[in-house]
N, C-alpha and C positions, 0 to 999 in steps of 0.2 A: 603677455596676455593673461588675465586672471583665469585660473583653472577652476571650473565649476564642480561642485559636488553633485553626484547623481540625485535627482529628485525621485524618490520612490513613489510609484503611482498610488500605492495604498497607504503610505505613511509619509506625511509632510516632513520636509527637512527643516530643522530649526536653526536659526543663527542666534537665538537669544542667549546661548551660553558663551557667546563672545564676550570677553571682559570689557567692561566700560561702555557697552552698547555703541559700538562704532567708533569709539575713541581709544582703541587699544594701544595705539602708538604714542599717546600722550603720557607724559610723566606726571607725577604728583604735583610738581611745581607748575607745570603747564596748565593743569586743570584749575588750580587755585587762581592762577593769573587770569584765566579766562573769565572767572566770576568776580574779578576785583572791583567791578562797578556796582555790585549789589550791596544790599544792607549789610553793615559790618557784622551784625549778629548772625545773619544767614551765612556770611563768609566764614565766621568762626566755626559754626556747626558743620558747614560743608568740609572745611579742612579737617576737623576732627573725624568726620565720617570717612573721608578718604584715607586718613591715617589708620583708623580702625579696620577698614577694609583691607588695606595692604598688609596689616599684621594678622589678618585672619579672624578678627573679632566681628563676626557677622551681625550678632544681635546689637552690639553697640553701634555698628555702622548704620544699621537701619534706623535706630532711634535718632541718631545725629542727622541723617538725611531728612527724616520727618520734621525735626526741629528747624532745619534749614528751610524746608518748604513752608513752614509756618511763618517765618519772617520774610520770605521772598517767594511768593507763589508764581512769579512771572519768569522764573528761570527754567528754561527747557532742559538744561543740563541736570538740574536737581530732579526733575520729573523723570528723565531718562534713567537716572540712578535708582530712583525708587521703583520704577518699573522692573528693573533687573532684579532687585531684592525681592519684590513680591513674586516674581516668576520663580526664583529659587525656592521660596517658601511654599510654592504650589498654589499661590493665590492669583490665578490667571486673570480673574475679573478685575482685580485691583491693578494688575500690571497693564491691562488694556486701558483702564481709566487714566493712568499716569501717562501712557504713550499718547493717548488722545489729547490730554492737556498740553503735552509737549508740542504736538503738531499744531494745536491752536495758536501757540506762541511762535512757532517756527514752521509755517505750512510748507516751506520748500526744503525742509530737511529730509533728504532722500533716505538717509540711514535709519532715521526713526520710523519713517513710513514702511521701510522694508521689514523692520523688526515687527511692527504691528501686523503687517500682512502675513509674515511667517507665523506669528502667534495665532492669528485667525485660522490659518491653514492647519496648524497642529491640533486645533480644537474641532476640525472638520467643518468649519464655517467657510466653505470654499467661495461662496458668493461674495462675502465680505472681503475675503482675501483678494479675490479677483479685482474688486473695485479699487483696493489700495494699490495693487500692482499697476493698474491702469492709470491711477493718479500719478504714480512715480514716473511712468512713461510720458505723461503729459509734461512733466517737469524736465525729465532727462530721457528723451526718446531712444537713445542708444544704450541705456542701462542694461547691461547683459544679465545681471542677476534677476532683475525684475522681469525681463522678457522670458528668461528660463523658467522661473517659478510660476509665472502666469500660465505658461503652457501646461505646467504640471497640474495646477488647480483646475484648469479647463478639462484636462483628461479625467480628473477625479470626479467631475460632474457628468462624465460619460459623453462629452462632446468630442468624440474621437477624431473626426476629420478636422475640426477646427484646431485641436491640439497639435495634430501632425503638421498642419499648415504653419502654425506658430514655430514649431521646431525647424521646419524647412527654411523659414525666413531667417532664423538665427544662423543656420548653416551657410546662408548666402554671404553673411558678413564674417562668420567664424567657422570655416569649414573643418577645422581640426578639433572641434569640441567633442571628445569621446563621450562625455556625459549625455550630450544631446542624443547621440546615436543609441546609447544605452536605454534612455527613457523611451525613445521611439520603439525599441525592441520590446520593452514591457507592454507598450500599447498594442503592438502587433500580436504579442502573445495573448493578451486579454481578448483580442478580437479573433483568435484562432487562425491567424495568418502566419502559419509556422515558417513558411519560406522567407517571408520578409523579416520575421523576428530573427531567424538564424542569420540572415544577411546583415542586419543592423548590429547585432551583438558581435559578430565577427569584425565589423568595421570599428566598433568601439575598442575591441581588443587590439586591433592593428594600430590604433592611435594611442592607446594606453595599455601596453602589454602587462601592466601590473594591476589592472582593474579587476579585482577578485569577483566583485558582484556580477560582472559581465560573463565571466567563465561559469559561475554558478547558474546564471539564468540561461545561458546557452546550453549547458548540460541538461537542465530541466526541460528545455524545448525538445532536445533529442530524446529524452526519456518519454515525454508525452506523445511523441510521434514514432515510438517503437524503433528507435535507432540506438540500441544499446552500445554498439561498437563505438560510434561517434561520441556518445555520452561519456564512455569510459576514457576515451582519448582526451576529452575536454577536462575531466576531473583530474586526470593524471598530469596534464599541463598545469593545472591549478596548484596541485601539491608540490610541484617543482618550484613554483613561484613562492609559495608559502607552505612549508612543511608542517606548520602549526594549524592549518585550516581544517578543523575537525569535521565541519559539514561535508567537505569534499571526501574525506575518508569514509564517512558514513554512507554517502551516496555511492561510492565505489563498492563498498561492502554489499549494499542492497542490490546493485546491478549484478555483481558476481554471484550473489546468492540466488537471484532469480534465474541466472543462467546455469545454476547447479554446479558452478565452479567453486566448490566449498573451500578448497585450500586457499585460493586467492581471496575469497570472501573473509575467511578467518584472519588473514594477514591484515586486511583493511580494517575489520572490526576491532581487532586487538590494538591496532594503532590508534583508532578512535578512542577506545577505552582508556588508553594511556593519556590522551589529551583531555578527555572529559571524564574524570574519575568519579564525578557525582552522578553520572547518567547510567543507572543500572539497567535501563531498558535494552541496551546493546547486548547484554549477556543473554537475552532471549534469543537473539540472532546467533550468537556464538554457540549457545547450547543446541539450537536446531541444526546448525552446520555440523557440529560434532556428531549429532544424532544421525544425520544422513551419511556421514563417513563411518558410522558404526563404532565410533570411539565413545562408547556409552559412559565410561567413567568420567571423561572430560565433559561430556554433556551434563551429567549429573552435577559436577562441580560448578558449572556455569549457572545452571538453574538454581542451585542451592545458594549461590551468591546473592541472587535476587531475594530468595525466600528468607534469608537471614535478616534482611532489612524490611521485607514486606511479607510477614507471615500470613496475612489475609489474602494474598494474591492467588486467587483460585486458578487462573490460567497457568501459572507456573507449577502449581501442584498437579494439574492435568499433565503438563509436560513431564514432570518427574514420574508420575504414575506410568505413563507410556514408556518412558525410558527404563524404569525398573522392570516393566513387563518384558521388554526386549532382552534384558539380562536374566529373565526368569526369577527375579527376586520378587516373587508375588506378595510376600508379606509387606514389603515396603511400598509396593504399588497400592496394595489395599489400604495401608496406613494413610497415604496421601488422599485417596478418595474419601475415606472416612473422615479425615480432617475437614474436607470441603463440606461434607454433609453435616458435620458438627456445627459449622458456621451457617450453613444454609440447607436445612433439611428438605427443602422443596426443589433442590437442584436436579432437574430431570436428567441433565447430561451426566451428572455424577452417578445417579442410580443406574442409568443405562451402561455406563462404563464399568461400574462395579459388577453388574450382572454378566457382562461380557468377560470380565476378568475371571469370575468364578467358573463360567462356562469353559474358558481356556484351561483352567485347572481341573476340569472334569468334576467340579463340585456342583452337580446339577441341583441339589436341594437348596444350596445357598444362593445359586443363581435365581431360582424361582422365588425364593424369599425376598431377594433384593428387588425383583420386579414387583412383587406384591406390596412391599413396603413403599416402593416408589409410587405405586398407584394409590396407596392410602394417603400419601402426602399430596398427590396430584391426581385426584379422581378423573377418569376419562381423558387422560392426556394421550394423544394419538401415538406419540413415540414409545411410550411404555406399553400401550396396548399392542403396538407392532412388535415389540420385544416379546410380549407374552405369546403372540401368535407364532413367532419364530420358535419359541420354546416348545409349544405344542407341535409344531411342524417337525422338529427334530425327533420328538417322541412318537412320530407317526400317528398322533391324535388328530387326524385330518378334520374331523367334524368341529372340534373346538378351535383348531387353527383357522379354518375357513371363517367361522363366526367372528373371530377376533380380527382377521384381516378386513372383513366387511365393516366391522365397527370402526376400525381406524380410518378406513376410506370414507365412511359416512361423516365422521367428525371433520376430516380435512375438507371434504366437499362443502360442508356447511360453512366452514371458515372461508373457503374460496368464494362461495356465493355471497357471503356477507362482506367480502373484501376485508376480512379481519386481519390484523397484523400477526395473528397467531398462525395464519395459513403457512404451511411448509410444503412446497412443491416436491422437495426431495423425499419427504416422508410419504406423500401420496403416491408418487411413482414407485417407490420401493414396495409399498403395500400391494399395488397392482401387479408388480413384477413377481413378487413372492406368491401371490395368489395364483398367478398364471402357472408357475412351476408346480404348485400344489395340485391344481386341477389337472395338469398334464400327467402327474404321477397317478392320478385316479382314473386315467383314461378318458377324461372329459376334454377331448382335444379342441373342439370348436370353442368351448368356453374359455379354454386356456389361451387360445390365439386372440380371442376378443379382449381378454385382460391385457395381453401383451401389446395389442394395438392401441389400447388406451394410454399405455406408457409413452409410446412414440408420438401420440397426438398431443399429450401434455408436455413432453420433453423431446423435441425433435433431434436432439443430439445424444440421445441415450443409445449408444452403440450396442450395449449388451442386449437390449430388447430387440433391436433390428436383427442381430445375429441369431437370437433365440428363435424368432419367427422363421427366418430363412432356413436355419438348420433343421427345424422341426418339419417344415414342408419337404425339404430334401430327404430327410430320413424316411419319410413316408412315400417318397417318390411322386409327390403331387405338387401342382402349382409351381413347377420348376423355374419358369421365367420370373414369376414373382419372388421366388426364393432367392434367385440370383440377384435381383434388384435390391432386396432387403440386405443381403450379406454385403454387397458392394457399397451400400450406404454406410454400413458399419465400418467398412474398411476405409472409407473416405475420412472417417473420424479418427480411426486408429489403424493406419496402414501397415503397421508391423506387428499386429496382434496375431499370434500363432493360431489361436482358436478360431478367429474369424477367417484366416486363410484356409484352415482345415475345412471350415463350413463351405467355403467357395469351392474347394476341391471336391467335396462330397456332392455338391450340386452338379459339377461337371461329370463326376462319376455316374450319377444317376441318369445323366443325359447321354451316357456312353461316349463322352469326349475324354478318353483316357489320357491322352498326352497332356491336355490342359489340366486335368485332375492331378497328374503326377507333378507337374510344374508347381501347382499350388501347395501340394503336400510337402514337397522338398523345400519350398520357400518357408512354409510354416515351421519345419524342423530347424531351419537356419536361424529363425528368430526366437526359438524356444529359450525361455529364461528360467525354467524350473525343471525339476526331475521328479515329478509326482505321478501318481496313478493315472490321472486324467491324460497326461501326455502320451501314455501308451496307445490311446485311441488313434492319435495321428499316425504313429508307426503302423498300426493295424490297417488304417485306410490306405496308406501308401503301399503296404504289402498286397492288399486286395487289388489295387490298381496295377501293380507290377505283374500279378498273375494274369490279369486281363490282357496285358501287353506281351504275355508269353515269357516273362523274365522270372522264372521260378527260383533261380539261384539267388538273385537279388531280393526276392520276396522273403526267402527263408532268413536272410540276414535281418530284415526288418521285423519279422516275427520274433526273432531272438531278442532284439532290443526292446520290443514291446513286453516280452516276458520278464525281462530284468526290471522294468519299471512297475510291472504288476504281476509278481510271481504267483499270486494266488489264482490267477485266471488260467484255468486248465485249457481253455480254448487255444491259447497261444502255444502251449506245449504240443497240442495235437497238430496244429498247423505247421510247427517246426518239423515234426516227423514226416508229415505229408509232403511238405515242399523242400525236404532236405536235399542238398545238391547231390547229383548222381555220382560225382567224383569221390564222395565220402562213403559210398556203399561198399 
């Protein structure tokens, strides 16, 4: 049985590249003999054309076929040959004309009609292609190719159910056609019927274990439906079949990268890079993977590989700036950001990052200048105004900071109301959040909470805002039920966040539920990922709770740990002396 090639739903399959247009099995002598009854001059040019074609002289071949057609316009073979040549030259309209002339002379020539139909399909003229396939089936009702490609062009016209029915009818006579199952899988994928798509792609693979396109499509279905494990297994099976399949290695790399399995991601990406030496984009993934592994020198080398070929690539320069920042090579980080600004002096992102870089270096004057220069290039840009507000905030210039926060908020709200593409939800919620912190510092508690509530109204998944509200209420010992609800909302978003767990513990503490409080504080310490001054507060809260439970010896140990994290806090030293275990007196 003839094995069909898969009909891509989005790109029609062509048979026009078949040599001799359906006469591939004929020898040079056979073809000359077939035209032996025509005008001798036509025969002479036809023979010369065939000889030129077989020797690779395409231009001479075309000229000779044109001369043959001039002396004998009634030869379908000559028109078929001319159609092929015009197709090769990219003159599709001429190819169509010659095929149509051939069909007029030999209306029952199925091969020529099939070629014409495929040419129409390749041009996206699916209605015309469909008519030709249907004419073929009138001549030859069981023609498998025509039935197969007819279903494909029907699918391309979004007649999904009709196309599926056509494929099912083919399977009744040809149950082992892998390509039919494959195309049905494409239709189901397009119709968001993941289960049926998966089923049909698997069937295609079972019938043709070497059909690479079926593995690729099945892997994509798994990816789209959040099944990374199954997708990885599919692509792994594909690279066993064809170790040179670069797309499979790229897909594997992306899947591993998204799972933060950077070692395996790098293995796949590097394999892909070896197969696709001209694709520099993979080095972005390679650099990011090394960055996450804190192998900064290798990350820099990967990013630099792109930059050497694409010096205007701003994204890669941002990557390099961030990586140099991690190695504390601030001059090189600055160099990358300044290079971006040299090419695009209005780049808000570059000005913001440059200001943050200077702030990190404790170069406050340069940070402020970067913000001012950014605002000169981009007057009233909310991101730069937000940066300006944060700068005032750090300097405890509350009046100026508050005014700048409100200015940034007003601009973003104006964008929002106008449905402007410049609207940035992240910038708006950050401004409200920072404003809330600022107001809280000034003792304007109710205003601060109102600002934080606007954050969660705009961004219901903002865990920090929920936690801030909940902890603020708990710290004041008010609205404790609401406080618990807010903190638990934050924990639904980030269940292992130590600071949120500490907030919930403090809610329980204020409600005098000390065992519950202890449980939350100990859980918070378990998930601690840092050793900074702020972490001392969690140990402090646990120590206070242990005191309430009458466990002074354990409390003293927690005070000591808090003191090590924040040695300047004299309160902890006083607590250590007060709650010192009796056995040490």
